[in-house]
N, C-alpha and C positions, 0 to 999 in steps of 0.2 A: 570482393567484400567478404565480410561472412556472416553467413547466415544467422537472424537471429529469432530467439523463439521468446514470446511470453508465456513462462508457468504459471499465467493466472486466466481465469473466466471473468474477472470485473471490467465492465465495462467502460466505467471511470479510466481505466489503467489503458487500458487499449487504444481508448481515447486520446489521450496523453500522447503516447506513444508514435499515433496516426497523425496526431499536429504537427510531428515534426519531421514529416513526409518522408519517414523510415520505412522499410518492408519489411515484416515480417509475419513469420507464421506464430499460432496460437494454440497451445497445446496445452490446456490446461492439469496442475499437477492433482495427484492423490492423496500424495504426504499426511501421514495423520498430524493436525496440532497438537490433540490433547494430551500428549507423550512425553511435552515439552515442560521441562519444568526451571525456572532459570527465575532468579528474582530480579535481576537490572533490566529493566525493560528493552533499553535499550541491546542488551545482549540478547535479549528472549525476542525480539523482531528480525533481530537477523541471523539468529538460530534456524527461525520461522523460512526465511527465504531463503537463507540455501539449503535446507532440509527441502523446498520446493522446488526451488532449481537443480539440486541433484535430483532428485524422485524422475523430474522427464529427461535431465540428461542420461539417466543411466536406461533409459530404454531407447534412446538413440543410434544408429546405426554407426560405428565408427570411421567407416568408409572418410564423410570428409568433418572438419572441425562445425561447430555450431554452437553457438552461444544463448546460452540459455538464461533467461532472467525472472528471478523470482523476486518477492515483494510480500510483505505482509505489513500491516496496520492496526496499532492500539490504540484504544484512550483512556488517559492515567489522570484519574478525581482524588488528590489526596493520599495516592498512596496505593487504591486501588482501580486493576484494570476494567474497563469496562470493554466487554467484546459485542460481539454482536447478539441482542436481543432476540429471544426465543418467542417472541410473540406480542401483542400489543401491549396487553400489560407490565412487560417486564420493559418494552420499546420506553412508557411513560415514567415507570419509575424510574430511569435513569434520565431521560429529560429534568424530571423534577429533581434531581441528583447536580447536573451541570447549571442548570438555572442562575445565573447573577454571577455564577464563579466561573473563574478561571479553570484551563485544562489541560492537559499533555496532552501530544498526537506524537505519537513515535512510528515512522514506516524504516521497517529494514529494506535493503536490496541488495539481493546477490547477484554474481554473474559467474556462473561453471560452463567452464569449454569442457568441450562430449568428447574430442579426440583424446587431451593431455591430461581432461583428470584435474586442469589449478580451477582456482574460484577464487574470489576476492567479495567480499561483504563493506557494505558500513550503513551508516543509518543516519537519518533525519528528526530531528524535535521542532516540535511549534507549539509556541500557547497560544492558546485562544480560549473567548471570553462570549460566554454565552449571556444575551442579553435575558433579566428577568421577566421567565412566562409565566401566564396566565394558567390554570386548569385550564380552558376554553381554547387556548393556544396549542398546549400543549396535546388536548384532545385531537383537534385538527389535523394538527402538523402529520402524526399517530395515525390517521385516515386516511393521511396520501401514501399511504404504503411504504414511503421512502425509508423508514426509520429500521426496516425486519431487516436487511442485506447490509448494514454500515455500524462498522465500531462505535461505540458510542450513541448509537442509535441515532445520528444523525447525517446528512452530507452537504458538505457549502457548496459543491457546484450545482443544486438544484435548488427547490424551494428551502431548504435547510438553511441557505443563504441568508434568511430572514429570520433565521434565529440567531446569527453570528454579530456581537457588538464588535470586537477587534482581535486582531490576531497579530502575534508577535514571532515572524520567523517564515519561512517558505512556506506559499500558499499550495503550492502542488505538494506537498507531504501531504496538508490534511486531504489531497484528494485523494491520496493514496499511494502516489510514484514521485520521488523526489527529482525532477529531472537533473538537475547539475552535480547529483550523487550518484546519479545513474551514469550521465557523461562523463564522468573521472574514473569509473569502474569500467565501462567500456573499453577508453581509448588506454588504457593498461592492456588491452587487446589489438593495439593501433587501429578503432573503430572510433571514427570524429563524427559523432552524430551533427555537428554543427557542418558539417559538409554534407549530409545526408546518410550519414553509415559509412564512404566511402572509405576506405583502407590508407592509413595512413603510409607513404612509401620508407 
């Protein structure tokens, strides 16, 4: 089986991949995100995901093939990208904007083969509606500390689930790793996640 590397320090992505029973290593990417300027959200997250995967792949010895997985998630509200808040005040401001509204979550995922240099990427899009929140509820959620490392200032897999009224699309995409898209990409390299990452004959 080809060795898998997750180019992310996100505990959510790590847990989603681990839940599949797949063995993988973790090497957080040092790719710089701020330099990427792309107008289309789907293209943006694919570009960032690929950049993260390529940065890790370029540091690997070429003695054996490894498949590096990169991912990037953004939240888009009325055409505006909401990234990770820098502080509690910014987190509260984002949540006030999201309150009572639908928004889109985009996650790009990329696979980079270290030896051959080949790569593929894709993205998923999910619509999420945040229920109407009171100022007290926003303050209470911000106080949990959850918003600070999450795009859009919330996480659907923990206490942030209490803010989400509805979703339309892939749940795992909102968590940060669209598993079906990832499986489709890895299948192109002979890795079947359904059989725990064994190579196809």
